[in-house]
C-alpha positions in Angstrom: 32.7 -25.3 -1.2 30.5 -22.2 -1.5 28.2 -21.9 -4.5 28.5 -18.6 -6.3 25.7 -17.0 -8.4 25.5 -13.8 -10.4 23.3 -11.3 -8.4 21.5 -10.3 -11.6 20.2 -13.9 -11.8 19.6 -14.2 -8.0 17.5 -11.0 -7.8 15.9 -11.2 -11.3 12.1 -10.8 -10.9 10.4 -14.2 -11.1 6.9 -12.9 -12.1 5.5 -9.9 -13.9 4.3 -8.1 -10.8 7.9 -7.7 -9.7 9.3 -6.2 -12.9 10.1 -2.5 -12.5 9.5 0.5 -14.7 8.0 -1.0 -17.9 4.3 -0.5 -16.8 3.1 0.1 -20.3 4.4 -3.3 -21.4 3.8 -5.3 -18.2 0.1 -4.5 -17.9 -0.4 -5.9 -21.5 1.7 -9.0 -20.8 -0.4 -9.6 -17.6 -3.6 -9.5 -19.7 -2.1 -12.0 -22.1 -1.3 -14.4 -19.2 -4.8 -13.9 -17.7 -6.4 -14.7 -21.1 -3.8 -17.5 -21.8 -3.6 -15.8 -25.2 -0.1 -14.7 -26.0 0.7 -13.5 -29.6 4.1 -13.6 -31.2 6.0 -10.7 -29.5 8.9 -8.5 -30.4 10.6 -6.8 -27.4 12.8 -4.0 -28.5 14.9 -1.5 -26.5 18.4 -0.8 -25.1 20.4 -3.5 -23.2 19.6 -4.0 -19.6 16.1 -2.6 -19.4 14.3 -5.9 -18.6 13.3 -7.4 -22.0 14.5 -10.9 -21.2 13.4 -10.6 -17.6 9.9 -9.7 -18.8 9.8 -12.7 -21.2 10.9 -15.2 -18.5 8.6 -13.7 -15.9 5.7 -14.0 -18.3 6.6 -17.6 -19.0 6.7 -18.3 -15.2 3.3 -16.6 -14.7 1.8 -18.5 -17.6 3.0 -22.0 -17.0 3.7 -21.9 -13.3 5.8 -25.0 -12.2 6.0 -26.4 -15.8 7.5 -23.2 -17.2 11.0 -24.7 -17.9 9.5 -27.6 -19.9 7.4 -25.2 -22.0 10.1 -22.7 -23.1 13.1 -22.8 -25.3 15.5 -19.9 -24.7 18.2 -19.3 -27.2 20.7 -16.5 -27.6 20.6 -15.6 -31.3 24.0 -14.1 -31.2 25.4 -17.6 -30.5 22.9 -19.6 -32.5 22.2 -17.3 -35.4 22.2 -19.4 -38.5 19.5 -21.1 -40.5 20.4 -24.5 -39.2 19.4 -23.6 -35.7 16.0 -22.4 -36.9 15.4 -25.4 -39.1 16.7 -27.8 -36.5 16.4 -26.9 -32.8 13.7 -24.3 -33.1 11.5 -26.2 -35.5 11.8 -29.4 -33.5 10.8 -27.7 -30.2 7.9 -25.8 -32.0 6.3 -29.0 -33.3 6.0 -30.6 -29.8 2.9 -30.2 -27.8 3.0 -28.2 -24.6 2.8 -29.6 -21.1 -0.1 -28.3 -19.0 -3.2 -26.3 -19.7 -1.7 -23.7 -22.0 -2.1 -24.9 -25.6 1.3 -23.6 -26.9 4.9 -23.4 -25.9 7.2 -20.3 -26.0 10.4 -19.8 -27.9 12.4 -16.9 -26.6 15.1 -15.7 -29.1 17.3 -13.2 -27.3 19.4 -10.9 -29.5 17.2 -11.8 -32.5 18.5 -8.8 -34.4 21.7 -10.9 -34.8 19.9 -13.6 -36.8 21.2 -13.9 -40.4 18.7 -12.8 -43.2 18.3 -16.5 -44.2 17.6 -17.5 -40.6 15.0 -14.7 -40.3 13.2 -16.0 -43.4 13.2 -19.5 -42.1 11.9 -18.2 -38.8 9.1 -16.4 -40.5 8.0 -19.7 -42.1 8.3 -21.5 -38.8 6.2 -18.9 -37.1 3.5 -19.4 -39.7 3.5 -23.2 -39.7 3.5 -23.7 -35.9 1.2 -21.0 -34.6 -1.1 -23.5 -33.0 1.7 -25.1 -30.9 4.2 -22.3 -30.4 4.6 -18.6 -29.8 7.7 -16.6 -30.3 9.2 -13.8 -28.2 11.9 -12.1 -30.2 14.2 -9.8 -28.1 16.3 -7.2 -29.8 18.1 -3.9 -29.3 17.3 -2.7 -32.8 13.9 -3.7 -34.2 15.0 -2.2 -37.6 17.3 -5.3 -38.0 14.2 -7.6 -37.9 12.7 -8.2 -41.4 9.3 -6.6 -42.0 7.4 -9.9 -42.5 8.4 -11.0 -39.0 7.6 -7.6 -37.4 4.1 -7.7 -39.0 3.4 -11.0 -37.3 4.4 -9.7 -33.8 2.9 -7.5 -31.2 5.8 -5.0 -30.8 6.7 -3.7 -27.3 9.3 -0.9 -26.8 11.1 -1.0 -23.5 12.4 2.3 -22.0 15.6 2.9 -20.1 15.2 2.5 -16.3 15.1 5.7 -14.3 17.5 6.3 -11.5 14.5 6.3 -9.1 13.5 2.8 -10.3 17.0 1.5 -9.9 17.3 2.9 -6.4 14.0 1.4 -5.3 15.0 -2.0 -6.7 18.4 -1.8 -4.9 16.6 -0.9 -1.7 14.4 -4.0 -2.1 17.5 -6.2 -2.4 19.2 -4.5 0.6 
């Protein structure tokens, strides 16, 4: 039987050099990887502009073959309550990383859907586990993220893709 995969996943860039359009963000992320010094990050912008792709590509560039063992990716629209932050996120954050990068990454997609209580618990987790874990919060609306979290993050604003960039990427696939 044939195996079917979503093209968006098959052709998703695997490293930062292949991410299109977001040059202002990608250059800074490449510098973080080179220095092995990634701060907590907040990626904000409209849907479909490459926020999650950039986070995963950075993880792959940073950890190489051990990237899957060193990241926890959660969709905060599904897992949006305080129990997820106190349980799954906190448990992953306290474990040591594998390889030569001294911290793990937790990628929270759609973080603007976290409840206020979950955001306050997340703030405390970010403070307590900075030595072993970094967070990448991905959202469409940064205004829905509480100020204490925003102040602990490097904020990156993603722009919509131009038609020219989309055409070039489609040509690369073809």
